[in-house]
N, CA, C and O atoms as a GROMACS GRO file, in nm:
protein
  588
    1MET      N    1  -2.571   2.587   8.442
    1MET     CA    2  -2.670   2.528   8.529
    1MET      C    3  -2.612   2.405   8.597
    1MET      O    4  -2.547   2.322   8.534
    2GLU      N    5  -2.637   2.396   8.722
    2GLU     CA    6  -2.584   2.286   8.800
    2GLU      C    7  -2.664   2.158   8.773
    2GLU      O    8  -2.786   2.161   8.759
    3VAL      N    9  -2.592   2.046   8.766
    3VAL     CA   10  -2.653   1.914   8.752
    3VAL      C   11  -2.580   1.819   8.846
    3VAL      O   12  -2.475   1.851   8.900
    4GLU      N   13  -2.638   1.702   8.865
    4GLU     CA   14  -2.575   1.600   8.948
    4GLU      C   15  -2.563   1.472   8.866
    4GLU      O   16  -2.662   1.425   8.809
    5LEU      N   17  -2.444   1.415   8.859
    5LEU     CA   18  -2.421   1.293   8.784
    5LEU      C   19  -2.402   1.177   8.880
    5LEU      O   20  -2.328   1.186   8.978
    6LYS      N   21  -2.471   1.067   8.851
    6LYS     CA   22  -2.461   0.946   8.935
    6LYS      C   23  -2.425   0.829   8.844
    6LYS      O   24  -2.486   0.810   8.739
    7LEU      N   25  -2.327   0.751   8.886
    7LEU     CA   26  -2.288   0.631   8.812
    7LEU      C   27  -2.367   0.511   8.863
    7LEU      O   28  -2.391   0.497   8.983
    8TYR      N   29  -2.407   0.424   8.771
    8TYR     CA   30  -2.476   0.301   8.810
    8TYR      C   31  -2.376   0.200   8.865
    8TYR      O   32  -2.264   0.190   8.814
    9GLY      N   33  -2.415   0.127   8.966
    9GLY     CA   34  -2.326   0.035   9.036
    9GLY      C   35  -2.274  -0.078   8.950
    9GLY      O   36  -2.161  -0.124   8.970
   10GLN      N   37  -2.353  -0.125   8.854
   10GLN     CA   38  -2.311  -0.236   8.769
   10GLN      C   39  -2.208  -0.194   8.665
   10GLN      O   40  -2.149  -0.279   8.599
   11LEU      N   41  -2.185  -0.064   8.649
   11LEU     CA   42  -2.090  -0.015   8.550
   11LEU      C   43  -1.952  -0.078   8.569
   11LEU      O   44  -1.892  -0.124   8.472
   12TYR      N   45  -1.903  -0.081   8.691
   12TYR     CA   46  -1.769  -0.134   8.716
   12TYR      C   47  -1.759  -0.283   8.683
   12TYR      O   48  -1.657  -0.329   8.634
   13LYS      N   49  -1.866  -0.356   8.710
   13LYS     CA   50  -1.870  -0.498   8.674
   13LYS      C   51  -1.858  -0.512   8.523
   13LYS      O   52  -1.783  -0.596   8.474
   14HIS      N   53  -1.932  -0.432   8.449
   14HIS     CA   54  -1.931  -0.441   8.303
   14HIS      C   55  -1.798  -0.395   8.244
   14HIS      O   56  -1.752  -0.449   8.143
   15LEU      N   57  -1.736  -0.296   8.306
   15LEU     CA   58  -1.605  -0.253   8.259
   15LEU      C   59  -1.500  -0.362   8.282
   15LEU      O   60  -1.420  -0.391   8.193
   16LYS      N   61  -1.502  -0.420   8.400
   16LYS     CA   62  -1.404  -0.523   8.434
   16LYS      C   63  -1.418  -0.647   8.346
   16LYS      O   64  -1.318  -0.707   8.307
   17SER      N   65  -1.541  -0.684   8.315
   17SER     CA   66  -1.565  -0.804   8.233
   17SER      C   67  -1.543  -0.777   8.084
   17SER      O   68  -1.534  -0.870   8.005
   18GLY      N   69  -1.535  -0.650   8.047
   18GLY     CA   70  -1.519  -0.616   7.906
   18GLY      C   71  -1.650  -0.601   7.831
   18GLY      O   72  -1.650  -0.577   7.710
   19ASN      N   73  -1.763  -0.616   7.901
   19ASN     CA   74  -1.894  -0.600   7.836
   19ASN      C   75  -1.917  -0.457   7.790
   19ASN      O   76  -1.989  -0.434   7.693
   20VAL      N   77  -1.856  -0.362   7.859
   20VAL     CA   78  -1.872  -0.220   7.823
   20VAL      C   79  -1.735  -0.159   7.804
   20VAL      O   80  -1.645  -0.175   7.886
   21ASN      N   81  -1.720  -0.089   7.694
   21ASN     CA   82  -1.602  -0.008   7.664
   21ASN      C   83  -1.653   0.134   7.646
   21ASN      O   84  -1.729   0.161   7.554
   22LEU      N   85  -1.612   0.225   7.732
   22LEU     CA   86  -1.665   0.362   7.729
   22LEU      C   87  -1.629   0.436   7.601
   22LEU      O   88  -1.684   0.543   7.574
   23GLY      N   89  -1.537   0.382   7.521
   23GLY     CA   90  -1.502   0.442   7.392
   23GLY      C   91  -1.592   0.393   7.280
   23GLY      O   92  -1.585   0.446   7.169
   24ASP      N   93  -1.677   0.292   7.307
   24ASP     CA   94  -1.771   0.241   7.207
   24ASP      C   95  -1.891   0.334   7.196
   24ASP      O   96  -1.895   0.442   7.256
   25GLU      N   97  -1.989   0.290   7.119
   25GLU     CA   98  -2.109   0.370   7.098
   25GLU      C   99  -2.186   0.385   7.230
   25GLU      O  100  -2.220   0.287   7.295
   26LEU      N  101  -2.214   0.510   7.267
   26LEU     CA  102  -2.295   0.542   7.384
   26LEU      C  103  -2.415   0.622   7.337
   26LEU      O  104  -2.406   0.700   7.242
   27THR      N  105  -2.527   0.603   7.404
   27THR     CA  106  -2.651   0.672   7.369
   27THR      C  107  -2.700   0.750   7.490
   27THR      O  108  -2.679   0.708   7.605
   28VAL      N  109  -2.765   0.863   7.464
   28VAL     CA  110  -2.825   0.944   7.570
   28VAL      C  111  -2.976   0.946   7.547
   28VAL      O  112  -3.022   0.973   7.436
   29ALA      N  113  -3.052   0.916   7.651
   29ALA     CA  114  -3.197   0.920   7.646
   29ALA      C  115  -3.247   1.015   7.754
   29ALA      O  116  -3.190   1.022   7.863
   30LEU      N  117  -3.353   1.087   7.724
   30LEU     CA  118  -3.412   1.180   7.821
   30LEU      C  119  -3.524   1.112   7.897
   30LEU      O  120  -3.603   1.036   7.842
   31MET      N  121  -3.528   1.140   8.027
   31MET     CA  122  -3.626   1.078   8.115
   31MET      C  123  -3.713   1.183   8.182
   31MET      O  124  -3.670   1.296   8.206
   32ALA      N  125  -3.836   1.144   8.210
   32ALA     CA  126  -3.932   1.231   8.278
   32ALA      C  127  -3.902   1.236   8.428
   32ALA      O  128  -3.818   1.162   8.478
   33ASP      N  129  -3.972   1.324   8.497
   33ASP     CA  130  -3.951   1.336   8.641
   33ASP      C  131  -4.010   1.218   8.718
   33ASP      O  132  -3.994   1.209   8.839
   34THR      N  133  -4.078   1.128   8.650
   34THR     CA  134  -4.129   1.006   8.714
   34THR      C  135  -4.017   0.905   8.739
   34THR      O  136  -4.034   0.813   8.819
   35TYR      N  137  -3.903   0.922   8.672
   35TYR     CA  138  -3.790   0.832   8.690
   35TYR      C  139  -3.729   0.856   8.828
   35TYR      O  140  -3.721   0.969   8.875
   36SER      N  141  -3.686   0.748   8.891
   36SER     CA  142  -3.619   0.756   9.019
   36SER      C  143  -3.489   0.677   9.010
   36SER      O  144  -3.492   0.556   8.986
   37PHE      N  145  -3.376   0.743   9.029
   37PHE     CA  146  -3.247   0.676   9.017
   37PHE      C  147  -3.235   0.564   9.119
   37PHE      O  148  -3.268   0.581   9.237
   38ASP      N  149  -3.188   0.449   9.071
   38ASP     CA  150  -3.160   0.336   9.159
   38ASP      C  151  -3.024   0.282   9.118
   38ASP      O  152  -3.004   0.237   9.006
   39PHE      N  153  -2.931   0.286   9.211
   39PHE     CA  154  -2.793   0.244   9.191
   39PHE      C  155  -2.784   0.101   9.135
   39PHE      O  156  -2.688   0.068   9.066
   40THR      N  157  -2.885   0.017   9.164
   40THR     CA  158  -2.880  -0.124   9.126
   40THR      C  159  -2.932  -0.151   8.985
   40THR      O  160  -2.914  -0.262   8.934
   41HIS      N  161  -2.995  -0.054   8.921
   41HIS     CA  162  -3.041  -0.077   8.784
   41HIS      C  163  -2.922  -0.111   8.695
   41HIS      O  164  -2.813  -0.055   8.712
   42GLU      N  165  -2.944  -0.202   8.601
   42GLU     CA  166  -2.833  -0.250   8.519
   42GLU      C  167  -2.852  -0.221   8.370
   42GLU      O  168  -2.756  -0.185   8.302
   43LEU      N  169  -2.975  -0.237   8.319
   43LEU     CA  170  -3.002  -0.221   8.176
   43LEU      C  171  -3.108  -0.114   8.151
   43LEU      O  172  -3.196  -0.093   8.234
   44PHE      N  173  -3.097  -0.048   8.037
   44PHE     CA  174  -3.193   0.057   8.003
   44PHE      C  175  -3.336   0.003   7.996
   44PHE      O  176  -3.431   0.075   8.027
   45THR      N  177  -3.351  -0.122   7.956
   45THR     CA  178  -3.485  -0.181   7.946
   45THR      C  179  -3.556  -0.186   8.082
   45THR      O  180  -3.679  -0.199   8.086
   46GLU      N  181  -3.482  -0.176   8.192
   46GLU     CA  182  -3.543  -0.174   8.326
   46GLU      C  183  -3.609  -0.040   8.357
   46GLU      O  184  -3.695  -0.032   8.444
   47ILE      N  185  -3.569   0.065   8.285
   47ILE     CA  186  -3.616   0.200   8.320
   47ILE      C  187  -3.681   0.273   8.203
   47ILE      O  188  -3.726   0.386   8.220
   48ASP      N  189  -3.689   0.210   8.085
   48ASP     CA  190  -3.733   0.282   7.965
   48ASP      C  191  -3.879   0.329   7.971
   48ASP      O  192  -3.919   0.411   7.888
   49ALA      N  193  -3.957   0.278   8.064
   49ALA     CA  194  -4.097   0.323   8.078
   49ALA      C  195  -4.104   0.471   8.116
   49ALA      O  196  -4.206   0.536   8.092
   50ASP      N  197  -3.997   0.524   8.176
   50ASP     CA  198  -3.996   0.664   8.218
   50ASP      C  199  -3.930   0.756   8.116
   50ASP      O  200  -3.906   0.873   8.144
   51GLU      N  201  -3.901   0.703   7.997
   51GLU     CA  202  -3.842   0.787   7.892
   51GLU      C  203  -3.943   0.893   7.850
   51GLU      O  204  -4.063   0.868   7.846
   52VAL      N  205  -3.894   1.012   7.820
   52VAL     CA  206  -3.979   1.124   7.781
   52VAL      C  207  -4.064   1.084   7.661
   52VAL      O  208  -4.016   1.017   7.569
   53ASP      N  209  -4.189   1.125   7.663
   53ASP     CA  210  -4.283   1.089   7.556
   53ASP      C  211  -4.359   1.213   7.510
   53ASP      O  212  -4.482   1.215   7.514
   54ASP      N  213  -4.287   1.314   7.466
   54ASP     CA  214  -4.352   1.433   7.413
   54ASP      C  215  -4.384   1.415   7.265
   54ASP      O  216  -4.328   1.328   7.199
   55THR      N  217  -4.472   1.498   7.215
   55THR     CA  218  -4.519   1.487   7.077
   55THR      C  219  -4.405   1.485   6.977
   55THR      O  220  -4.398   1.395   6.893
   56THR      N  221  -4.316   1.582   6.983
   56THR     CA  222  -4.208   1.588   6.883
   56THR      C  223  -4.090   1.502   6.920
   56THR      O  224  -4.001   1.480   6.838
   57TYR      N  225  -4.086   1.452   7.042
   57TYR     CA  226  -3.969   1.378   7.089
   57TYR      C  227  -3.954   1.242   7.022
   57TYR      O  228  -3.844   1.188   7.018
   58THR      N  229  -4.063   1.187   6.968
   58THR     CA  230  -4.053   1.054   6.908
   58THR      C  231  -3.952   1.051   6.794
   58THR      O  232  -3.891   0.947   6.769
   59ASP      N  233  -3.934   1.162   6.725
   59ASP     CA  234  -3.835   1.168   6.617
   59ASP      C  235  -3.693   1.177   6.671
   59ASP      O  236  -3.597   1.153   6.598
   60TYR      N  237  -3.680   1.211   6.797
   60TYR     CA  238  -3.549   1.233   6.858
   60TYR      C  239  -3.537   1.152   6.986
   60TYR      O  240  -3.475   1.198   7.083
   61SER      N  241  -3.595   1.032   6.987
   61SER     CA  242  -3.610   0.958   7.112
   61SER      C  243  -3.479   0.936   7.187
   61SER      O  244  -3.476   0.943   7.310
   62GLN      N  245  -3.372   0.909   7.115
   62GLN     CA  246  -3.242   0.889   7.178
   62GLN      C  247  -3.138   0.941   7.082
   62GLN      O  248  -3.154   0.934   6.960
   63GLN      N  249  -3.031   0.993   7.136
   63GLN     CA  250  -2.924   1.044   7.052
   63GLN      C  251  -2.794   0.971   7.082
   63GLN      O  252  -2.756   0.953   7.198
   64ILE      N  253  -2.726   0.928   6.977
   64ILE     CA  254  -2.596   0.864   6.992
   64ILE      C  255  -2.491   0.972   7.016
   64ILE      O  256  -2.486   1.072   6.944
   65MET      N  257  -2.409   0.950   7.117
   65MET     CA  258  -2.302   1.046   7.146
   65MET      C  259  -2.193   1.034   7.040
   65MET      O  260  -2.164   0.924   6.992
   66THR      N  261  -2.135   1.146   7.004
   66THR     CA  262  -2.024   1.146   6.909
   66THR      C  263  -1.902   1.207   6.978
   66THR      O  264  -1.913   1.272   7.082
   67GLY      N  265  -1.788   1.185   6.919
   67GLY     CA  266  -1.665   1.241   6.973
   67GLY      C  267  -1.625   1.184   7.107
   67GLY      O  268  -1.555   1.250   7.184
   68ASN      N  269  -1.668   1.062   7.136
   68ASN     CA  270  -1.636   1.000   7.265
   68ASN      C  271  -1.484   0.989   7.282
   68ASN      O  272  -1.412   0.952   7.189
   69ASP      N  273  -1.439   1.022   7.401
   69ASP     CA  274  -1.297   1.014   7.431
   69ASP      C  275  -1.281   0.964   7.574
   69ASP      O  276  -1.342   1.018   7.666
   70VAL      N  277  -1.200   0.862   7.591
   70VAL     CA  278  -1.174   0.805   7.724
   70VAL      C  279  -1.026   0.816   7.751
   70VAL      O  280  -0.943   0.769   7.673
   71THR      N  281  -0.993   0.879   7.863
   71THR     CA  282  -0.854   0.894   7.903
   71THR      C  283  -0.833   0.817   8.033
   71THR      O  284  -0.905   0.837   8.130
   72TYR      N  285  -0.734   0.729   8.033
   72TYR     CA  286  -0.706   0.647   8.150
   72TYR      C  287  -0.571   0.684   8.207
   72TYR      O  288  -0.470   0.686   8.135
   73ASP      N  289  -0.569   0.712   8.336
   73ASP     CA  290  -0.443   0.738   8.406
   73ASP      C  291  -0.422   0.624   8.504
   73ASP      O  292  -0.475   0.625   8.616
   74GLY      N  293  -0.344   0.524   8.462
   74GLY     CA  294  -0.319   0.408   8.546
   74GLY      C  295  -0.187   0.414   8.619
   74GLY      O  296  -0.149   0.320   8.688
   75VAL      N  297  -0.116   0.528   8.604
   75VAL     CA  298   0.016   0.541   8.666
   75VAL      C  299   0.006   0.611   8.801
   75VAL      O  300   0.058   0.564   8.901
   76ASN      N  301  -0.061   0.724   8.801
   76ASN     CA  302  -0.072   0.805   8.923
   76ASN      C  303  -0.188   0.757   9.009
   76ASN      O  304  -0.296   0.726   8.958
   77ALA      N  305  -0.165   0.751   9.139
   77ALA     CA  306  -0.273   0.713   9.231
   77ALA      C  307  -0.356   0.836   9.264
   77ALA      O  308  -0.299   0.943   9.282
   78PRO      N  309  -0.487   0.826   9.272
   78PRO     CA  310  -0.565   0.708   9.238
   78PRO      C  311  -0.577   0.693   9.085
   78PRO      O  312  -0.572   0.791   9.011
   79ARG      N  313  -0.594   0.568   9.040
   79ARG     CA  314  -0.614   0.544   8.897
   79ARG      C  315  -0.749   0.601   8.858
   79ARG      O  316  -0.849   0.580   8.927
   80GLN      N  317  -0.752   0.674   8.746
   80GLN     CA  318  -0.876   0.743   8.708
   80GLN      C  319  -0.907   0.726   8.560
   80GLN      O  320  -0.818   0.706   8.477
   81VAL      N  321  -1.036   0.735   8.529
   81VAL     CA  322  -1.084   0.736   8.392
   81VAL      C  323  -1.166   0.863   8.373
   81VAL      O  324  -1.256   0.893   8.451
   82LEU      N  325  -1.133   0.938   8.267
   82LEU     CA  326  -1.209   1.057   8.230
   82LEU      C  327  -1.284   1.026   8.102
   82LEU      O  328  -1.225   0.983   8.003
   83VAL      N  329  -1.415   1.048   8.103
   83VAL     CA  330  -1.499   1.025   7.986
   83VAL      C  331  -1.549   1.160   7.937
   83VAL      O  332  -1.598   1.242   8.014
   84ASP      N  333  -1.536   1.180   7.806
   84ASP     CA  334  -1.582   1.304   7.744
   84ASP      C  335  -1.650   1.272   7.612
   84ASP      O  336  -1.637   1.161   7.561
   85GLY      N  337  -1.720   1.367   7.558
   85GLY     CA  338  -1.787   1.350   7.430
   85GLY      C  339  -1.842   1.484   7.385
   85GLY      O  340  -1.841   1.582   7.460
   86ASP      N  341  -1.890   1.487   7.262
   86ASP     CA  342  -1.950   1.609   7.209
   86ASP      C  343  -2.083   1.636   7.278
   86ASP      O  344  -2.147   1.545   7.330
   87ASP      N  345  -2.124   1.764   7.278
   87ASP     CA  346  -2.255   1.800   7.329
   87ASP      C  347  -2.361   1.722   7.250
   87ASP      O  348  -2.337   1.682   7.137
   88VAL      N  349  -2.478   1.700   7.311
   88VAL     CA  350  -2.582   1.619   7.250
   88VAL      C  351  -2.703   1.705   7.219
   88VAL      O  352  -2.762   1.765   7.309
   89ASN      N  353  -2.741   1.710   7.091
   89ASN     CA  354  -2.855   1.791   7.047
   89ASN      C  355  -2.972   1.699   7.015
   89ASN      O  356  -2.961   1.605   6.936
   90PHE      N  357  -3.086   1.727   7.079
   90PHE     CA  358  -3.207   1.648   7.059
   90PHE      C  359  -3.301   1.710   6.957
   90PHE      O  360  -3.412   1.660   6.936
   91GLY      N  361  -3.259   1.817   6.894
   91GLY     CA  362  -3.340   1.880   6.790
   91GLY      C  363  -3.346   2.030   6.806
   91GLY      O  364  -3.325   2.083   6.916
   92ASN      N  365  -3.376   2.098   6.697
   92ASN     CA  366  -3.378   2.244   6.697
   92ASN      C  367  -3.518   2.303   6.705
   92ASN      O  368  -3.532   2.421   6.738
   93GLU      N  369  -3.621   2.225   6.677
   93GLU     CA  370  -3.758   2.273   6.686
   93GLU      C  371  -3.843   2.167   6.755
   93GLU      O  372  -3.938   2.114   6.698
   94VAL      N  373  -3.806   2.137   6.879
   94VAL     CA  374  -3.872   2.029   6.952
   94VAL      C  375  -3.937   2.081   7.079
   94VAL      O  376  -3.897   2.183   7.135
   95THR      N  377  -4.038   2.008   7.122
   95THR     CA  378  -4.104   2.036   7.249
   95THR      C  379  -4.074   1.919   7.341
   95THR      O  380  -4.127   1.809   7.324
   96ILE      N  381  -3.989   1.944   7.439
   96ILE     CA  382  -3.942   1.839   7.530
   96ILE      C  383  -3.940   1.893   7.672
   96ILE      O  384  -3.900   2.007   7.696
   97THR      N  385  -3.982   1.811   7.766
   97THR     CA  386  -3.963   1.839   7.908
   97THR      C  387  -3.898   1.715   7.968
   97THR      O  388  -3.952   1.604   7.959
   98ALA      N  389  -3.782   1.734   8.029
   98ALA     CA  390  -3.708   1.621   8.086
   98ALA      C  391  -3.646   1.660   8.218
   98ALA      O  392  -3.617   1.778   8.242
   99ARG      N  393  -3.625   1.561   8.303
   99ARG     CA  394  -3.560   1.583   8.432
   99ARG      C  395  -3.422   1.516   8.437
   99ARG      O  396  -3.333   1.562   8.508
  100TYR      N  397  -3.405   1.407   8.360
  100TYR     CA  398  -3.281   1.331   8.362
  100TYR      C  399  -3.233   1.301   8.221
  100TYR      O  400  -3.312   1.299   8.126
  101ALA      N  401  -3.103   1.279   8.209
  101ALA     CA  402  -3.044   1.222   8.088
  101ALA      C  403  -2.972   1.096   8.130
  101ALA      O  404  -2.894   1.096   8.225
  102ILE      N  405  -2.999   0.988   8.060
  102ILE     CA  406  -2.939   0.858   8.091
  102ILE      C  407  -2.838   0.824   7.982
  102ILE      O  408  -2.869   0.831   7.864
  103ILE      N  409  -2.717   0.786   8.023
  103ILE     CA  410  -2.614   0.743   7.929
  103ILE      C  411  -2.604   0.591   7.941
  103ILE      O  412  -2.587   0.537   8.050
  104PHE      N  413  -2.614   0.523   7.826
  104PHE     CA  414  -2.602   0.378   7.827
  104PHE      C  415  -2.524   0.329   7.706
  104PHE      O  416  -2.516   0.398   7.604
  105ALA      N  417  -2.467   0.209   7.719
  105ALA     CA  418  -2.391   0.148   7.609
  105ALA      C  419  -2.491   0.099   7.504
  105ALA      O  420  -2.592   0.036   7.537
  106SER      N  421  -2.461   0.128   7.379
  106SER     CA  422  -2.550   0.086   7.271
  106SER      C  423  -2.466   0.024   7.161
  106SER      O  424  -2.344   0.010   7.174
  107GLY      N  425  -2.529  -0.014   7.054
  107GLY     CA  426  -2.455  -0.076   6.944
  107GLY      C  427  -2.472  -0.227   6.947
  107GLY      O  428  -2.530  -0.283   7.039
  108ALA      N  429  -2.420  -0.290   6.845
  108ALA     CA  430  -2.442  -0.433   6.822
  108ALA      C  431  -2.389  -0.522   6.934
  108ALA      O  432  -2.446  -0.628   6.960
  109ASN      N  433  -2.284  -0.482   7.000
  109ASN     CA  434  -2.222  -0.570   7.101
  109ASN      C  435  -2.268  -0.542   7.244
  109ASN      O  436  -2.207  -0.590   7.339
  110HIS      N  437  -2.374  -0.465   7.259
  110HIS     CA  438  -2.416  -0.426   7.393
  110HIS      C  439  -2.563  -0.459   7.418
  110HIS      O  440  -2.641  -0.479   7.325
  111ASN      N  441  -2.597  -0.465   7.546
  111ASN     CA  442  -2.735  -0.493   7.589
  111ASN      C  443  -2.797  -0.372   7.657
  111ASN      O  444  -2.884  -0.387   7.743
  112GLN      N  445  -2.754  -0.254   7.620
  112GLN     CA  446  -2.803  -0.128   7.678
  112GLN      C  447  -2.768  -0.118   7.826
  112GLN      O  448  -2.851  -0.080   7.908
  113GLU      N  449  -2.643  -0.153   7.858
  113GLU     CA  450  -2.594  -0.143   7.996
  113GLU      C  451  -2.591   0.004   8.038
  113GLU      O  452  -2.541   0.090   7.965
  114LEU      N  453  -2.644   0.031   8.157
  114LEU     CA  454  -2.650   0.167   8.209
  114LEU      C  455  -2.513   0.212   8.257
  114LEU      O  456  -2.439   0.136   8.319
  115ILE      N  457  -2.481   0.338   8.229
  115ILE     CA  458  -2.353   0.395   8.269
  115ILE      C  459  -2.374   0.505   8.372
  115ILE      O  460  -2.319   0.498   8.482
  116ALA      N  461  -2.454   0.606   8.337
  116ALA     CA  462  -2.470   0.720   8.428
  116ALA      C  463  -2.606   0.786   8.409
  116ALA      O  464  -2.668   0.777   8.303
  117ALA      N  465  -2.650   0.851   8.515
  117ALA     CA  466  -2.771   0.933   8.511
  117ALA      C  467  -2.732   1.076   8.545
  117ALA      O  468  -2.664   1.102   8.644
  118VAL      N  469  -2.775   1.169   8.460
  118VAL     CA  470  -2.752   1.311   8.485
  118VAL      C  471  -2.884   1.369   8.534
  118VAL      O  472  -2.983   1.371   8.460
  119ASP      N  473  -2.886   1.415   8.658
  119ASP     CA  474  -3.005   1.475   8.717
  119ASP      C  475  -2.996   1.626   8.696
  119ASP      O  476  -2.903   1.690   8.746
  120PHE      N  477  -3.091   1.682   8.622
  120PHE     CA  478  -3.092   1.826   8.596
  120PHE      C  479  -3.135   1.904   8.721
  120PHE      O  480  -3.130   2.027   8.721
  121LEU      N  481  -3.178   1.834   8.826
  121LEU     CA  482  -3.223   1.890   8.955
  121LEU      C  483  -3.357   1.961   8.946
  121LEU      O  484  -3.412   2.005   9.047
  122GLU      N  485  -3.408   1.974   8.826
  122GLU     CA  486  -3.541   2.028   8.801
  122GLU      C  487  -3.576   1.994   8.657
  122GLU      O  488  -3.488   1.957   8.579
  123GLU      N  489  -3.702   2.006   8.622
  123GLU     CA  490  -3.739   1.980   8.483
  123GLU      C  491  -3.681   2.089   8.393
  123GLU      O  492  -3.682   2.208   8.428
  124ARG      N  493  -3.631   2.047   8.278
  124ARG     CA  494  -3.582   2.141   8.176
  124ARG      C  495  -3.671   2.124   8.053
  124ARG      O  496  -3.706   2.012   8.016
  125SER      N  497  -3.705   2.235   7.991
  125SER     CA  498  -3.800   2.230   7.881
  125SER      C  499  -3.754   2.310   7.761
  125SER      O  500  -3.674   2.403   7.771
  126SER      N  501  -3.809   2.271   7.648
  126SER     CA  502  -3.796   2.348   7.525
  126SER      C  503  -3.930   2.338   7.454
  126SER      O  504  -3.987   2.230   7.445
  127VAL      N  505  -3.981   2.450   7.405
  127VAL     CA  506  -4.106   2.452   7.331
  127VAL      C  507  -4.076   2.504   7.191
  127VAL      O  508  -4.042   2.621   7.173
  128ASP      N  509  -4.088   2.416   7.094
  128ASP     CA  510  -4.052   2.449   6.955
  128ASP      C  511  -3.915   2.514   6.948
  128ASP      O  512  -3.895   2.611   6.874
  129GLY      N  513  -3.823   2.462   7.024
  129GLY     CA  514  -3.688   2.520   7.029
  129GLY      C  515  -3.582   2.413   7.036
  129GLY      O  516  -3.606   2.296   7.005
  130VAL      N  517  -3.462   2.455   7.076
  130VAL     CA  518  -3.346   2.367   7.084
  130VAL      C  519  -3.344   2.299   7.220
  130VAL      O  520  -3.365   2.364   7.323
  131PHE      N  521  -3.319   2.168   7.221
  131PHE     CA  522  -3.294   2.097   7.346
  131PHE      C  523  -3.157   2.032   7.330
  131PHE      O  524  -3.140   1.939   7.251
  132GLU      N  525  -3.061   2.082   7.406
  132GLU     CA  526  -2.924   2.036   7.393
  132GLU      C  527  -2.862   2.018   7.530
  132GLU      O  528  -2.886   2.096   7.622
  133ILE      N  529  -2.782   1.912   7.543
  133ILE     CA  530  -2.705   1.891   7.665
  133ILE      C  531  -2.562   1.933   7.634
  133ILE      O  532  -2.498   1.879   7.543
  134ARG      N  533  -2.512   2.028   7.710
  134ARG     CA  534  -2.375   2.074   7.694
  134ARG      C  535  -2.294   2.022   7.811
  134ARG      O  536  -2.317   2.061   7.926
  135TRP      N  537  -2.200   1.933   7.781
  135TRP     CA  538  -2.117   1.875   7.885
  135TRP      C  539  -2.017   1.978   7.937
  135TRP      O  540  -1.986   2.074   7.867
  136HIS      N  541  -1.969   1.958   8.056
  136HIS     CA  542  -1.870   2.047   8.116
  136HIS      C  543  -1.742   2.045   8.033
  136HIS      O  544  -1.708   1.943   7.973
  137ASP      N  545  -1.672   2.157   8.029
  137ASP     CA  546  -1.547   2.166   7.952
  137ASP      C  547  -1.442   2.065   7.998
  137ASP      O  548  -1.357   2.025   7.919
  138ASP      N  549  -1.448   2.024   8.125
  138ASP     CA  550  -1.349   1.929   8.178
  138ASP      C  551  -1.387   1.783   8.148
  138ASP      O  552  -1.310   1.692   8.180
  139GLY      N  553  -1.504   1.759   8.089
  139GLY     CA  554  -1.547   1.623   8.056
  139GLY      C  555  -1.682   1.591   8.118
  139GLY      O  556  -1.737   1.669   8.196
  140ILE      N  557  -1.734   1.476   8.082
  140ILE     CA  558  -1.864   1.433   8.132
  140ILE      C  559  -1.852   1.381   8.274
  140ILE      O  560  -1.926   1.423   8.363
  141PHE      N  561  -1.756   1.289   8.295
  141PHE     CA  562  -1.732   1.245   8.432
  141PHE      C  563  -1.591   1.188   8.445
  141PHE      O  564  -1.530   1.140   8.349
  142LEU      N  565  -1.542   1.196   8.568
  142LEU     CA  566  -1.412   1.142   8.608
  142LEU      C  567  -1.439   1.047   8.723
  142LEU      O  568  -1.506   1.083   8.819
  143THR      N  569  -1.388   0.926   8.713
  143THR     CA  570  -1.411   0.830   8.820
  143THR      C  571  -1.283   0.754   8.851
  143THR      O  572  -1.198   0.732   8.764
  144GLU      N  573  -1.272   0.716   8.977
  144GLU     CA  574  -1.159   0.633   9.018
  144GLU      C  575  -1.186   0.489   8.978
  144GLU      O  576  -1.300   0.442   8.983
  145VAL      N  577  -1.082   0.420   8.939
  145VAL     CA  578  -1.094   0.280   8.898
  145VAL      C  579  -1.070   0.193   9.019
  145VAL      O  580  -0.963   0.199   9.079
  146PRO      N  581  -1.168   0.110   9.057
  146PRO     CA  582  -1.148   0.022   9.171
  146PRO      C  583  -1.038  -0.080   9.142
  146PRO      O  584  -1.018  -0.121   9.027
  147GLU      N  585  -0.968  -0.119   9.246
  147GLU     CA  586  -0.859  -0.219   9.229
  147GLU      C  587  -0.916  -0.356   9.209
  147GLU      O  588  -0.841  -0.453   9.194
   0.00000   0.00000   0.00000
């Protein structure tokens, strides 16, 4: 299924300052179709009102990504960073309807800085079933590093 990934504009500022390390703990949260991507959003607390609020979802409100891997190619032009991680499972018997998945920095050293929004391009649902995000085999995203 086709999706569209958008990076938040403040990501590069946080990477350059060292506030965000893409190899640290990252969390994925599901958002309702009421959410509207805005390039200028910086922290998850600015958008958390649109987080999915289904009956069974409260037990699975956010999932920490595992198997995070960041590959940096600083030799060949353009300089690029590839971010990958394990697929994210929100539960096996859950009722969820979501339009977006938001990736943000989490853990003790972070302020929930926004990294990326994955637009499913339509609502995706599970009724008493599995809700899982399967990342592309080539990785979650590849981005050029600004000079």
